[in-house]
gemmi code that builds the backbone of each chain (N, CA, C; Angstrom):
import gemmi

chains = {
    "A": [
        ("UNK", (119.756, 60.337, 121.787), (119.689, 61.436, 120.835), (120.289, 60.968, 119.507)),
        ("UNK", (119.540, 61.171, 118.443), (120.007, 60.724, 117.124), (121.074, 61.702, 116.647)),
        ("UNK", (122.222, 61.158, 116.311), (123.315, 62.014, 115.863), (123.554, 61.793, 114.382)),
        ("UNK", (123.349, 62.802, 113.619), (123.545, 62.721, 112.168), (125.028, 62.890, 111.879)),
        ("UNK", (125.722, 61.768, 111.724), (127.179, 61.810, 111.548), (127.616, 62.599, 110.338)),
        ("UNK", (127.074, 62.220, 109.177), (127.489, 62.904, 107.942), (126.521, 64.047, 107.661)),
        ("UNK", (127.031, 65.259, 107.692), (126.187, 66.432, 107.450), (125.905, 66.532, 105.965)),
        ("UNK", (124.651, 66.621, 105.618), (124.280, 66.720, 104.213), (124.752, 68.045, 103.649)),
        ("UNK", (125.110, 67.996, 102.375), (125.575, 69.221, 101.719), (124.446, 70.233, 101.683)),
        ("UNK", (124.756, 71.433, 102.133), (123.719, 72.457, 102.163), (123.390, 72.895, 100.745)),
        ("UNK", (122.119, 72.706, 100.386), (121.695, 73.109, 99.045), (121.283, 74.562, 99.079)),
        ("UNK", (121.576, 75.249, 97.998), (121.076, 76.609, 97.834), (119.732, 76.516, 97.141)),
        ("UNK", (118.785, 77.173, 97.702), (117.465, 77.106, 97.082), (117.472, 77.826, 95.746)),
        ("UNK", (117.875, 79.036, 95.765), (117.806, 79.832, 94.554), (119.134, 80.508, 94.341)),
        ("UNK", (119.754, 80.206, 93.223), (121.085, 80.759, 92.993), (120.952, 81.991, 92.133)),
        ("UNK", (120.869, 83.121, 92.800), (120.705, 84.389, 92.105), (121.857, 84.651, 91.152)),
        ("UNK", (123.078, 84.358, 91.620), (124.233, 84.650, 90.758), (124.271, 83.713, 89.560)),
        ("UNK", (123.749, 82.496, 89.757), (123.705, 81.551, 88.638), (122.736, 82.041, 87.570)),
        ("UNK", (121.600, 82.560, 88.020), (120.602, 83.033, 87.062), (120.870, 84.453, 86.611)),
        ("UNK", (121.923, 85.035, 87.110), (122.401, 86.360, 86.686), (121.323, 87.422, 86.826)),
        ("UNK", (120.729, 87.448, 87.968), (119.736, 88.501, 88.219), (120.490, 89.678, 88.799)),
        ("UNK", (120.473, 90.781, 88.056), (121.241, 91.951, 88.499), (120.536, 92.682, 89.616)),
        ("UNK", (119.236, 92.744, 89.499), (118.468, 93.530, 90.466), (117.265, 92.728, 90.913)),
        ("UNK", (117.073, 92.690, 92.217), (115.872, 92.038, 92.739), (114.771, 93.092, 92.702)),
        ("UNK", (113.857, 92.910, 91.772), (112.839, 93.933, 91.527), (111.637, 93.761, 92.433)),
        ("UNK", (111.217, 94.870, 93.050), (110.040, 94.800, 93.916), (108.770, 94.552, 93.096)),
        ("UNK", (108.883, 94.782, 91.761), (107.713, 94.582, 90.906), (107.554, 93.108, 90.507)),
        ("UNK", (108.581, 92.330, 90.720), (108.542, 90.924, 90.321), (107.891, 90.107, 91.423)),
        ("UNK", (106.560, 90.196, 91.468), (105.819, 89.596, 92.578), (105.925, 88.073, 92.570)),
        ("UNK", (105.965, 87.462, 91.397), (106.054, 85.995, 91.317), (107.346, 85.493, 91.933)),
        ("UNK", (108.434, 86.229, 91.716), (109.710, 85.832, 92.314), (109.672, 86.026, 93.823)),
        ("UNK", (109.158, 87.176, 94.240), (109.149, 87.489, 95.668), (108.258, 86.539, 96.448)),
        ("UNK", (107.180, 86.091, 95.822), (106.242, 85.212, 96.518), (106.879, 83.899, 96.951)),
        ("UNK", (107.925, 83.483, 96.216), (108.575, 82.222, 96.592), (109.482, 82.386, 97.811)),
        ("UNK", (109.648, 83.614, 98.293), (110.500, 83.848, 99.454), (109.741, 84.343, 100.664)),
        ("UNK", (108.416, 84.247, 100.596), (107.626, 84.587, 101.775), (106.807, 83.367, 102.171)),
        ("UNK", (106.532, 83.248, 103.471), (105.734, 82.120, 103.952), (104.264, 82.356, 103.619)),
        ("UNK", (103.439, 81.374, 103.943), (102.007, 81.539, 103.671), (101.378, 82.605, 104.566)),
        ("UNK", (102.074, 82.976, 105.650), (101.567, 84.059, 106.491), (102.094, 85.414, 106.053)),
        ("UNK", (102.908, 85.430, 105.007), (103.416, 86.697, 104.479), (104.769, 87.109, 105.007)),
        ("UNK", (105.382, 86.289, 105.871), (106.683, 86.647, 106.450), (107.802, 86.310, 105.471)),
        ("UNK", (108.903, 87.039, 105.590), (110.062, 86.773, 104.741), (110.787, 85.553, 105.298)),
        ("UNK", (111.092, 84.591, 104.412), (111.777, 83.372, 104.854), (113.240, 83.700, 105.152)),
        ("UNK", (113.762, 83.275, 106.298), (115.159, 83.613, 106.628), (116.158, 82.917, 105.717)),
        ("UNK", (117.326, 83.527, 105.569), (118.329, 82.996, 104.644), (118.938, 81.699, 105.147)),
        ("UNK", (118.832, 81.414, 106.443), (119.376, 80.142, 106.936), (118.538, 78.964, 106.437)),
        ("UNK", (117.317, 79.262, 106.004), (116.464, 78.223, 105.445), (116.668, 78.128, 103.936)),
        ("UNK", (116.698, 79.277, 103.273), (116.806, 79.288, 101.818), (118.252, 79.220, 101.343)),
        ("UNK", (119.171, 79.447, 102.234), (120.612, 79.392, 101.917), (121.008, 80.408, 100.862)),
        ("UNK", (120.364, 81.531, 100.893), (120.690, 82.599, 99.947), (121.827, 83.416, 100.527)),
        ("UNK", (122.654, 83.958, 99.626), (123.758, 84.793, 100.101), (123.208, 86.064, 100.725)),
        ("UNK", (123.938, 86.575, 101.686), (123.484, 87.762, 102.421), (123.203, 88.932, 101.498)),
        ("UNK", (124.077, 89.100, 100.499), (123.928, 90.175, 99.527), (122.543, 90.159, 98.907)),
        ("UNK", (122.087, 88.989, 98.479), (120.794, 88.888, 97.829), (119.655, 88.909, 98.834)),
        ("UNK", (119.888, 88.345, 100.001), (118.833, 88.320, 101.018), (118.443, 89.735, 101.431)),
        ("UNK", (119.441, 90.607, 101.560), (119.150, 91.996, 101.950), (118.355, 92.701, 100.886)),
        ("UNK", (118.759, 92.483, 99.610), (118.032, 93.122, 98.514), (116.628, 92.558, 98.379)),
        ("UNK", (116.536, 91.264, 98.620), (115.232, 90.601, 98.584), (114.311, 91.173, 99.640)),
        ("UNK", (114.851, 91.342, 100.846), (114.054, 91.888, 101.946), (113.593, 93.300, 101.621)),
        ("UNK", (114.490, 94.087, 101.047), (114.128, 95.461, 100.681), (113.037, 95.453, 99.609)),
        ("UNK", (113.165, 94.540, 98.648), (112.170, 94.453, 97.581), (110.807, 94.038, 98.139)),
        ("UNK", (110.820, 93.092, 99.070), (109.560, 92.639, 99.677), (108.911, 93.776, 100.453)),
        ("UNK", (109.726, 94.536, 101.176), (109.165, 95.647, 101.952), (108.572, 96.723, 101.066)),
        ("UNK", (109.209, 96.964, 99.921), (108.653, 97.949, 98.975), (107.345, 97.429, 98.398)),
        ("UNK", (107.344, 96.153, 98.041), (106.139, 95.557, 97.472), (104.993, 95.579, 98.477)),
        ("UNK", (105.328, 95.386, 99.749), (104.306, 95.455, 100.788), (103.720, 96.857, 100.884)),
        ("UNK", (104.573, 97.831, 100.800), (104.109, 99.225, 100.874), (103.160, 99.535, 99.724)),
        ("UNK", (103.442, 98.966, 98.554), (102.605, 99.208, 97.385), (101.428, 98.240, 97.288)),
        ("UNK", (101.194, 97.467, 98.343), (100.066, 96.523, 98.389), (100.146, 95.466, 97.290)),
        ("UNK", (101.367, 95.140, 96.872), (101.537, 94.041, 95.924), (101.684, 92.732, 96.686)),
        ("UNK", (102.140, 92.882, 97.946), (102.248, 91.745, 98.844), (101.635, 92.150, 100.178)),
        ("UNK", (101.110, 91.193, 100.932), (100.528, 91.581, 102.222), (101.596, 91.700, 103.307)),
        ("UNK", (101.275, 92.454, 104.341), (102.164, 92.531, 105.498), (101.978, 91.278, 106.344)),
        ("UNK", (100.735, 90.852, 106.466), (100.437, 89.609, 107.173), (99.068, 89.114, 106.734)),
        ("UNK", (98.844, 87.817, 106.977), (97.540, 87.271, 106.580), (96.753, 86.873, 107.805)),
    ],
    "B": [
        ("UNK", (121.302, 115.097, 84.782), (119.895, 114.742, 85.021), (119.812, 113.431, 85.786)),
        ("UNK", (118.935, 113.412, 86.737), (118.805, 112.213, 87.561), (117.671, 111.340, 87.057)),
        ("UNK", (117.826, 110.061, 87.343), (116.794, 109.108, 86.938), (115.954, 108.725, 88.136)),
        ("UNK", (114.653, 108.700, 87.919), (113.740, 108.341, 89.002), (112.729, 107.328, 88.510)),
        ("UNK", (112.242, 106.574, 89.449), (111.163, 105.639, 89.146), (110.025, 105.939, 90.113)),
        ("UNK", (108.865, 106.165, 89.544), (107.711, 106.499, 90.388), (106.603, 105.495, 90.134)),
        ("UNK", (106.072, 104.976, 91.212), (104.872, 104.150, 91.104), (103.824, 104.847, 91.945)),
        ("UNK", (102.685, 105.114, 91.363), (101.623, 105.653, 92.199), (100.310, 104.919, 91.968)),
        ("UNK", (99.554, 104.915, 93.037), (98.308, 104.157, 93.061), (97.153, 105.155, 93.099)),
        ("UNK", (96.259, 104.980, 92.151), (95.134, 105.914, 92.020), (93.854, 105.252, 92.520)),
        ("UNK", (93.069, 106.026, 93.238), (91.791, 105.557, 93.743), (90.892, 105.164, 92.568)),
        ("UNK", (90.177, 104.043, 92.663), (89.390, 103.580, 91.497), (88.302, 104.553, 91.037)),
        ("UNK", (87.787, 105.359, 91.967), (86.732, 106.310, 91.577), (87.250, 107.429, 90.682)),
        ("UNK", (88.550, 107.676, 90.759), (89.137, 108.734, 89.928), (89.924, 108.162, 88.750)),
        ("UNK", (89.559, 106.978, 88.341), (90.311, 106.311, 87.276), (90.283, 107.080, 85.961)),
        ("UNK", (89.203, 107.810, 85.704), (89.098, 108.542, 84.437), (90.041, 109.748, 84.377)),
        ("UNK", (90.554, 110.155, 85.515), (91.463, 111.310, 85.536), (92.908, 110.933, 85.264)),
        ("UNK", (93.162, 109.634, 85.158), (94.556, 109.160, 85.045), (95.261, 109.773, 83.847)),
        ("UNK", (94.624, 109.719, 82.685), (95.290, 110.214, 81.465), (95.665, 111.681, 81.600)),
        ("UNK", (94.756, 112.449, 82.133), (95.025, 113.871, 82.334), (96.193, 114.100, 83.278)),
        ("UNK", (96.201, 113.321, 84.345), (97.270, 113.439, 85.347), (98.625, 113.124, 84.738)),
        ("UNK", (98.662, 111.997, 84.021), (99.931, 111.546, 83.440), (100.438, 112.561, 82.416)),
        ("UNK", (99.522, 113.126, 81.632), (99.926, 114.140, 80.635), (100.529, 115.356, 81.311)),
        ("UNK", (99.934, 115.740, 82.420), (100.443, 116.903, 83.165), (101.846, 116.630, 83.686)),
        ("UNK", (102.072, 115.418, 84.221), (103.389, 115.106, 84.772), (104.432, 115.007, 83.667)),
        ("UNK", (104.009, 114.478, 82.545), (104.939, 114.371, 81.410), (105.340, 115.756, 80.927)),
        ("UNK", (104.353, 116.641, 80.867), (104.626, 118.022, 80.432), (105.580, 118.702, 81.407)),
        ("UNK", (105.390, 118.428, 82.680), (106.247, 119.016, 83.712), (107.692, 118.567, 83.551)),
        ("UNK", (107.854, 117.307, 83.232), (109.200, 116.749, 83.055), (109.845, 117.312, 81.788)),
        ("UNK", (109.060, 117.379, 80.709), (109.616, 117.829, 79.424), (109.941, 119.309, 79.443)),
        ("UNK", (109.189, 120.059, 80.214), (109.421, 121.498, 80.314), (110.819, 121.779, 80.860)),
        ("UNK", (111.250, 120.934, 81.753), (112.566, 121.084, 82.354), (113.678, 120.539, 81.464)),
        ("UNK", (113.278, 119.860, 80.398), (114.263, 119.274, 79.498), (114.560, 117.821, 79.802)),
        ("UNK", (113.668, 117.190, 80.542), (113.880, 115.791, 80.882), (113.181, 114.858, 79.913)),
        ("UNK", (113.271, 113.565, 80.187), (112.633, 112.555, 79.331), (111.806, 111.622, 80.171)),
        ("UNK", (110.815, 111.051, 79.526), (110.044, 109.977, 80.157), (110.494, 108.692, 79.462)),
        ("UNK", (111.198, 107.848, 80.196), (111.768, 106.643, 79.579), (110.798, 105.485, 79.532)),
        ("UNK", (109.949, 105.419, 80.519), (109.015, 104.295, 80.559), (107.731, 104.733, 81.215)),
        ("UNK", (106.647, 104.323, 80.623), (105.338, 104.576, 81.213), (104.540, 103.289, 81.127)),
        ("UNK", (104.014, 102.873, 82.260), (103.202, 101.657, 82.262), (101.951, 101.876, 83.088)),
        ("UNK", (100.869, 101.355, 82.559), (99.609, 101.387, 83.293), (99.245, 99.940, 83.579)),
        ("UNK", (99.413, 99.547, 84.830), (99.130, 98.163, 85.178), (97.635, 97.908, 85.330)),
        ("UNK", (96.874, 98.939, 85.203), (95.433, 98.787, 85.260), (94.934, 98.597, 86.679)),
        ("UNK", (93.697, 98.141, 86.756), (93.078, 97.944, 88.056), (93.567, 96.632, 88.644)),
        ("UNK", (94.138, 96.707, 89.816), (94.676, 95.522, 90.480), (94.049, 95.364, 91.847)),
        ("UNK", (93.961, 94.123, 92.255), (93.452, 93.863, 93.600), (94.584, 94.139, 94.587)),
        ("UNK", (94.274, 94.902, 95.626), (95.292, 95.232, 96.619), (95.430, 94.103, 97.634)),
        ("UNK", (96.630, 93.954, 98.175), (96.871, 92.902, 99.164), (96.169, 93.214, 100.489)),
        ("UNK", (95.908, 94.501, 100.708), (95.179, 94.918, 101.912), (94.439, 96.197, 101.544)),
        ("UNK", (93.346, 96.498, 102.216), (92.586, 97.684, 101.809), (93.318, 98.983, 102.130)),
        ("UNK", (93.284, 99.896, 101.170), (93.831, 101.240, 101.371), (92.671, 102.205, 101.179)),
        ("UNK", (92.440, 103.034, 102.165), (91.340, 104.003, 102.118), (90.015, 103.287, 101.795)),
        ("UNK", (89.829, 102.179, 102.469), (88.591, 101.392, 102.349), (88.309, 100.873, 100.944)),
        ("UNK", (89.334, 100.787, 100.093), (89.131, 100.200, 98.756), (90.024, 98.979, 98.591)),
        ("UNK", (89.562, 98.021, 97.807), (90.306, 96.785, 97.618), (90.936, 96.690, 96.242)),
        ("UNK", (90.575, 97.640, 95.355), (91.138, 97.652, 94.006), (91.573, 99.053, 93.681)),
        ("UNK", (92.654, 99.144, 92.895), (93.113, 100.475, 92.502), (93.966, 100.370, 91.247)),
        ("UNK", (94.180, 101.521, 90.635), (94.996, 101.575, 89.420), (96.439, 101.871, 89.760)),
        ("UNK", (97.328, 101.154, 89.097), (98.757, 101.359, 89.296), (99.363, 102.015, 88.058)),
        ("UNK", (100.189, 103.005, 88.300), (100.897, 103.680, 87.201), (102.385, 103.663, 87.520)),
        ("UNK", (103.170, 103.355, 86.513), (104.631, 103.357, 86.664), (105.225, 104.354, 85.684)),
        ("UNK", (106.158, 105.132, 86.193), (106.842, 106.109, 85.346), (108.328, 106.079, 85.627)),
        ("UNK", (109.113, 105.979, 84.577), (110.575, 106.125, 84.718), (110.957, 107.419, 84.040)),
        ("UNK", (111.454, 108.347, 84.800), (111.748, 109.668, 84.225), (113.184, 110.080, 84.488)),
        ("UNK", (113.618, 111.015, 83.687), (114.937, 111.612, 83.864), (114.710, 113.106, 83.974)),
        ("UNK", (115.060, 113.654, 85.093), (114.841, 115.087, 85.270), (115.769, 115.603, 86.365)),
        ("UNK", (115.717, 116.898, 86.568), (116.562, 117.489, 87.610), (115.917, 117.266, 88.974)),
        ("UNK", (116.709, 117.466, 89.996), (116.223, 117.266, 91.368), (115.103, 118.243, 91.702)),
        ("UNK", (115.218, 119.453, 91.142), (114.222, 120.490, 91.420), (112.857, 120.090, 90.849)),
        ("UNK", (112.880, 119.569, 89.624), (111.633, 119.143, 88.980), (111.026, 117.965, 89.719)),
        ("UNK", (111.921, 117.098, 90.194), (111.445, 115.925, 90.932), (110.706, 116.348, 92.183)),
        ("UNK", (111.266, 117.342, 92.855), (110.629, 117.851, 94.081), (109.254, 118.425, 93.760)),
        ("UNK", (109.210, 119.177, 92.663), (107.962, 119.808, 92.232), (106.924, 118.740, 91.899)),
        ("UNK", (107.387, 117.711, 91.202), (106.506, 116.607, 90.819), (105.980, 115.887, 92.051)),
        ("UNK", (106.861, 115.714, 92.989), (106.486, 114.998, 94.208), (105.400, 115.753, 94.973)),
        ("UNK", (105.563, 117.074, 95.089), (104.555, 117.862, 95.798), (103.234, 117.846, 95.038)),
        ("UNK", (103.319, 117.895, 93.702), (102.091, 117.840, 92.893), (101.341, 116.537, 93.145)),
        ("UNK", (102.098, 115.459, 93.209), (101.486, 114.155, 93.427), (100.923, 114.050, 94.847)),
        ("UNK", (101.673, 114.565, 95.790), (101.251, 114.457, 97.193), (99.933, 115.169, 97.449)),
        ("UNK", (99.753, 116.324, 96.813), (98.544, 117.095, 97.058), (97.393, 116.701, 96.151)),
        ("UNK", (97.607, 115.630, 95.392), (96.533, 115.125, 94.543), (95.741, 114.104, 95.344)),
        ("UNK", (94.471, 114.388, 95.573), (93.661, 113.505, 96.408), (93.351, 112.182, 95.749)),
        ("UNK", (93.426, 112.148, 94.429), (93.109, 110.897, 93.726), (94.179, 109.835, 93.940)),
        ("UNK", (95.387, 110.287, 94.231), (96.509, 109.349, 94.406), (96.599, 108.961, 95.870)),
        ("UNK", (96.494, 107.661, 96.119), (96.457, 107.201, 97.505), (97.811, 106.702, 98.011)),
        ("UNK", (98.730, 106.395, 97.116), (100.064, 105.983, 97.557), (101.072, 106.214, 96.443)),
        ("UNK", (102.254, 106.640, 96.838), (103.322, 106.819, 95.849), (104.613, 106.221, 96.377)),
        ("UNK", (105.421, 105.787, 95.436), (106.766, 105.323, 95.766), (107.703, 105.949, 94.762)),
        ("UNK", (108.664, 106.697, 95.274), (109.619, 107.378, 94.413), (110.998, 106.841, 94.721)),
        ("UNK", (111.662, 106.318, 93.697), (112.985, 105.730, 93.887), (113.965, 106.398, 92.940)),
        ("UNK", (115.145, 106.597, 93.422), (116.214, 107.149, 92.578), (116.904, 105.986, 91.882)),
        ("UNK", (117.157, 106.174, 90.607), (117.799, 105.117, 89.821), (119.131, 105.584, 89.267)),
        ("UNK", (119.984, 104.622, 88.850), (121.282, 104.993, 88.266), (121.180, 105.272, 86.786)),
        ("UNK", (120.260, 104.591, 86.142), (120.183, 104.706, 84.686), (118.742, 104.605, 84.233)),
        ("UNK", (118.561, 104.900, 82.946), (117.220, 104.830, 82.390), (116.829, 103.369, 82.192)),
        ("UNK", (115.592, 103.064, 82.497), (115.083, 101.708, 82.305), (113.917, 101.791, 81.329)),
        ("UNK", (114.015, 101.038, 80.257), (112.981, 101.100, 79.238), (112.294, 99.755, 79.002)),
        ("UNK", (112.886, 98.675, 79.522), (112.277, 97.352, 79.294), (110.970, 97.261, 80.068)),
        ("UNK", (110.024, 96.512, 79.524), (108.767, 96.347, 80.274), (109.011, 95.624, 81.595)),
        ("UNK", (108.317, 96.054, 82.602), (108.516, 95.487, 83.934), (107.870, 94.101, 84.013)),
        ("UNK", (108.221, 93.318, 85.050), (107.609, 91.987, 85.191), (106.087, 92.017, 85.297)),
        ("UNK", (105.551, 93.176, 85.650), (104.097, 93.294, 85.768), (103.390, 93.180, 84.427)),
        ("UNK", (104.120, 93.551, 83.372), (103.507, 93.553, 82.048), (103.584, 92.180, 81.370)),
        ("UNK", (104.269, 91.234, 82.057), (104.334, 89.883, 81.486), (102.937, 89.282, 81.503)),
        ("UNK", (102.584, 88.491, 80.476), (101.233, 87.929, 80.445), (101.013, 86.996, 81.630)),
        ("UNK", (99.825, 87.006, 82.215), (99.585, 86.152, 83.377), (99.558, 84.678, 82.971)),
        ("UNK", (99.950, 83.815, 83.919), (99.996, 82.387, 83.641), (98.586, 81.834, 83.530)),
        ("UNK", (98.407, 80.973, 82.551), (97.088, 80.341, 82.410), (97.048, 79.138, 83.347)),
        ("UNK", (95.857, 78.618, 83.581), (95.723, 77.440, 84.449), (96.412, 76.254, 83.803)),
        ("UNK", (97.197, 75.557, 84.584), (97.886, 74.378, 84.085), (99.219, 74.691, 83.460)),
        ("UNK", (99.446, 75.966, 83.159), (100.736, 76.348, 82.564), (101.780, 76.379, 83.676)),
        ("UNK", (102.918, 75.829, 83.393), (103.947, 75.747, 84.430), (104.552, 77.128, 84.678)),
        ("UNK", (104.799, 77.390, 85.920), (105.406, 78.647, 86.300), (106.864, 78.605, 85.886)),
        ("UNK", (107.239, 79.471, 84.938), (108.578, 79.402, 84.363), (109.619, 80.160, 85.152)),
        ("UNK", (109.240, 80.660, 86.312), (110.214, 81.463, 87.047), (111.408, 80.598, 87.440)),
        ("UNK", (112.590, 81.158, 87.282), (113.784, 80.342, 87.510), (113.974, 79.994, 88.978)),
        ("UNK", (114.176, 78.733, 89.238), (114.454, 78.259, 90.588), (115.662, 77.352, 90.456)),
        ("UNK", (116.403, 77.133, 91.529), (117.578, 76.255, 91.481), (117.229, 74.914, 90.878)),
        ("UNK", (116.205, 74.282, 91.400), (115.758, 73.000, 90.861), (114.349, 72.756, 91.369)),
        ("UNK", (113.649, 71.859, 90.708), (112.288, 71.553, 91.157), (112.303, 70.984, 92.555)),
        ("UNK", (113.324, 70.196, 92.801), (113.461, 69.558, 94.110), (113.631, 70.620, 95.190)),
        ("UNK", (114.468, 71.609, 94.866), (114.720, 72.695, 95.821), (113.438, 73.438, 96.112)),
        ("UNK", (112.606, 73.618, 95.071), (111.344, 74.322, 95.247), (110.432, 73.543, 96.183)),
        ("UNK", (110.391, 72.205, 95.971), (109.565, 71.355, 96.845), (110.084, 71.401, 98.266)),
        ("UNK", (111.414, 71.412, 98.369), (112.024, 71.474, 99.710), (111.625, 72.754, 100.408)),
        ("UNK", (111.644, 73.840, 99.660), (111.295, 75.129, 100.260), (109.856, 75.111, 100.734)),
        ("UNK", (108.972, 74.506, 99.928), (107.564, 74.427, 100.336), (107.456, 73.663, 101.638)),
        ("UNK", (108.190, 72.540, 101.698), (108.177, 71.740, 102.917), (108.751, 72.504, 104.082)),
        ("UNK", (109.831, 73.236, 103.790), (110.521, 73.980, 104.845), (109.681, 75.121, 105.369)),
        ("UNK", (108.976, 75.819, 104.458), (108.152, 76.945, 104.924), (107.001, 76.437, 105.769)),
        ("UNK", (106.489, 75.243, 105.396), (105.415, 74.656, 106.231), (106.000, 74.263, 107.575)),
        ("UNK", (107.181, 73.692, 107.505), (107.939, 73.265, 108.692), (108.177, 74.450, 109.608)),
        ("UNK", (108.556, 75.571, 108.976), (108.848, 76.794, 109.726), (107.621, 77.248, 110.476)),
        ("UNK", (106.481, 77.185, 109.788), (105.226, 77.581, 110.424), (104.926, 76.697, 111.617)),
        ("UNK", (105.192, 75.382, 111.456), (104.889, 74.437, 112.543), (105.814, 74.653, 113.725)),
        ("UNK", (107.115, 74.793, 113.462), (108.068, 74.959, 114.572), (107.800, 76.255, 115.304)),
        ("UNK", (107.358, 77.284, 114.573), (107.066, 78.564, 115.223), (105.941, 78.404, 116.215)),
        ("UNK", (104.869, 77.711, 115.795), (103.724, 77.542, 116.696), (104.102, 76.673, 117.878)),
        ("UNK", (104.946, 75.650, 117.633), (105.295, 74.765, 118.745), (106.177, 75.484, 119.747)),
        ("UNK", (107.014, 76.443, 119.299), (107.887, 77.155, 120.230), (107.084, 78.084, 121.123)),
        ("UNK", (105.910, 78.536, 120.650), (105.086, 79.437, 121.451), (104.500, 78.690, 122.654)),
        ("UNK", (104.211, 77.379, 122.470), (103.639, 76.593, 123.581), (104.625, 76.507, 124.737)),
        ("UNK", (104.113, 76.345, 125.980), (105.015, 76.308, 127.150), (106.032, 75.186, 127.055)),
        ("UNK", (107.279, 75.504, 127.458), (108.382, 74.554, 127.323), (108.369, 73.489, 128.409)),
        ("UNK", (107.529, 73.646, 129.449), (107.506, 72.706, 130.578), (107.189, 71.297, 130.126)),
        ("UNK", (106.279, 71.167, 129.113), (105.847, 69.853, 128.669), (106.833, 69.304, 127.650)),
        ("UNK", (107.783, 68.484, 128.105), (108.748, 67.891, 127.172), (108.083, 66.855, 126.299)),
        ("UNK", (107.051, 66.192, 126.843), (106.310, 65.173, 126.091), (105.677, 65.774, 124.856)),
        ("UNK", (105.133, 66.970, 124.998), (104.516, 67.653, 123.861), (105.535, 67.927, 122.780)),
        ("UNK", (106.730, 68.346, 123.207), (107.791, 68.654, 122.237), (108.206, 67.405, 121.484)),
        ("UNK", (108.215, 66.270, 122.213), (108.633, 65.024, 121.558), (107.613, 64.600, 120.520)),
        ("UNK", (106.339, 64.808, 120.825), (105.310, 64.450, 119.845), (105.320, 65.437, 118.686)),
        ("UNK", (105.649, 66.681, 118.961), (105.651, 67.697, 117.897), (106.803, 67.482, 116.933)),
        ("UNK", (107.975, 67.079, 117.462), (109.173, 66.929, 116.616), (108.998, 65.855, 115.538)),
        ("UNK", (108.567, 64.618, 115.891), (108.392, 63.638, 114.814), (107.330, 64.056, 113.812)),
        ("UNK", (106.279, 64.763, 114.272), (105.244, 65.257, 113.355), (105.849, 66.209, 112.358)),
        ("UNK", (106.714, 67.090, 112.874), (107.330, 68.104, 112.015), (108.303, 67.463, 111.046)),
        ("UNK", (108.933, 66.378, 111.469), (109.951, 65.741, 110.618), (109.320, 65.030, 109.430)),
        ("UNK", (108.057, 64.655, 109.550), (107.414, 63.843, 108.510), (107.405, 64.489, 107.132)),
        ("UNK", (106.925, 65.730, 106.965), (106.762, 66.271, 105.613), (108.049, 66.330, 104.809)),
        ("UNK", (109.157, 66.690, 105.423), (110.404, 66.769, 104.663), (111.415, 65.801, 105.253)),
        ("UNK", (111.238, 64.558, 104.935), (112.061, 63.510, 105.551), (113.494, 63.553, 105.053)),
        ("UNK", (113.694, 63.968, 103.767), (115.025, 63.867, 103.170), (115.883, 65.080, 103.485)),
        ("UNK", (115.310, 66.109, 104.034), (116.055, 67.354, 104.185), (116.817, 67.394, 105.499)),
        ("UNK", (118.121, 67.544, 105.397), (118.964, 67.575, 106.598), (118.706, 68.798, 107.439)),
        ("UNK", (118.419, 69.945, 106.740), (118.239, 71.202, 107.464), (117.023, 71.121, 108.364)),
        ("UNK", (115.951, 70.493, 107.856), (114.705, 70.396, 108.627), (114.943, 69.589, 109.886)),
        ("UNK", (115.774, 68.530, 109.753), (116.042, 67.684, 110.915), (116.757, 68.471, 111.982)),
        ("UNK", (117.756, 69.260, 111.571), (118.500, 70.057, 112.556), (117.583, 71.066, 113.206)),
        ("UNK", (116.653, 71.634, 112.417), (115.706, 72.613, 112.962), (114.826, 71.958, 114.015)),
        ("UNK", (114.350, 70.724, 113.677), (113.441, 70.027, 114.596), (114.194, 69.566, 115.829)),
        ("UNK", (115.446, 69.194, 115.638), (116.239, 68.674, 116.763), (116.596, 69.792, 117.726)),
        ("UNK", (116.857, 70.980, 117.202), (117.332, 72.109, 118.028), (116.387, 72.451, 119.175)),
        ("UNK", (115.078, 72.677, 118.933), (114.206, 72.999, 120.077), (114.091, 71.836, 121.044)),
        ("UNK", (114.158, 70.595, 120.501), (114.017, 69.419, 121.344), (115.155, 69.348, 122.353)),
        ("UNK", (116.392, 69.594, 121.873), (117.559, 69.531, 122.758), (117.487, 70.616, 123.820)),
        ("UNK", (116.946, 71.766, 123.437), (116.791, 72.877, 124.409), (115.914, 72.434, 125.559)),
        ("UNK", (114.774, 71.790, 125.174), (113.834, 71.361, 126.221), (114.439, 70.274, 127.071)),
        ("UNK", (115.231, 69.401, 126.455), (115.866, 68.332, 127.212), (116.864, 68.894, 128.209)),
        ("UNK", (117.519, 69.963, 127.801), (118.497, 70.603, 128.711), (117.784, 71.248, 129.887)),
        ("UNK", (116.610, 71.834, 129.575), (115.900, 72.564, 130.632), (115.287, 71.592, 131.633)),
        ("UNK", (114.933, 70.420, 131.124), (114.199, 69.465, 131.974), (114.980, 69.065, 133.223)),
        ("UNK", (116.245, 68.601, 133.102), (116.971, 68.201, 134.309), (117.191, 69.377, 135.267)),
        ("UNK", (117.415, 70.599, 134.679), (117.612, 71.772, 135.535), (116.308, 72.103, 136.231)),
    ],
}
model = gemmi.Model(1)
for chain_id, residues in chains.items():
    chain = gemmi.Chain(chain_id)
    for i, (resn, *xyz) in enumerate(residues, 1):
        res = gemmi.Residue()
        res.name, res.seqid = resn, gemmi.SeqId(i, " ")
        for name, pos in zip(("N", "CA", "C"), xyz):
            atom = gemmi.Atom()
            atom.name, atom.element = name, gemmi.Element(name[0])
            atom.pos, atom.b_iso = gemmi.Position(*pos), 0.0
            res.add_atom(atom)
        chain.add_residue(res)
    model.add_chain(chain)
structure = gemmi.Structure()
structure.add_model(model)
structure.setup_entities()
């Protein structure tokens, strides 16, 4: 079994606090699209390394956008 | 006075009634002494999935300030309007007047997407990871009895994002599970 001795530093994909985004807007489809897979699922935060605070708001925004048919529920 | 944000979707066949509808709602809000802070017509948009057997519809956005009673009245008016196929009503803390991201001009072909991301590398990693995620999901659905299959699937999955430590741990995790199950 290959053992990765030195754990690589976990990179944050998108630093919401760095970019000072106050509100994750459900209308911002271009932003939301980068957090869903090609099948339309929301990417988990363990992959994107987003803080829980933003991940929850992101999920809520995606769900609203789905309701308004701005994003699909599934493909 | 409370602030609300309303988005409603109008059936394309009733698109000519939009102006009349919006004027009526504005009058309703102003009668109560409220304000309309933002009004946007996103026009005809392609829907992500069909609603009422249509694939295109008009989107209207309204940011209003009014009392709770007027909001209720407005909501019932909208609900009983057959032309409107979907509504979303959200309570807000403050008035919003800036144009929404929907009103930003669409990107032309070849124009770089200016949306802020941590880094280009991170964006590429995410693309690799989301593909990786799709692959690991499908491989986990297959029966766990075949350890050989898992071994062939893991190196395949590792290929696209070779530099990413997270992907390796993801690929290694199901493999170790199967290895544990095998001796048992």
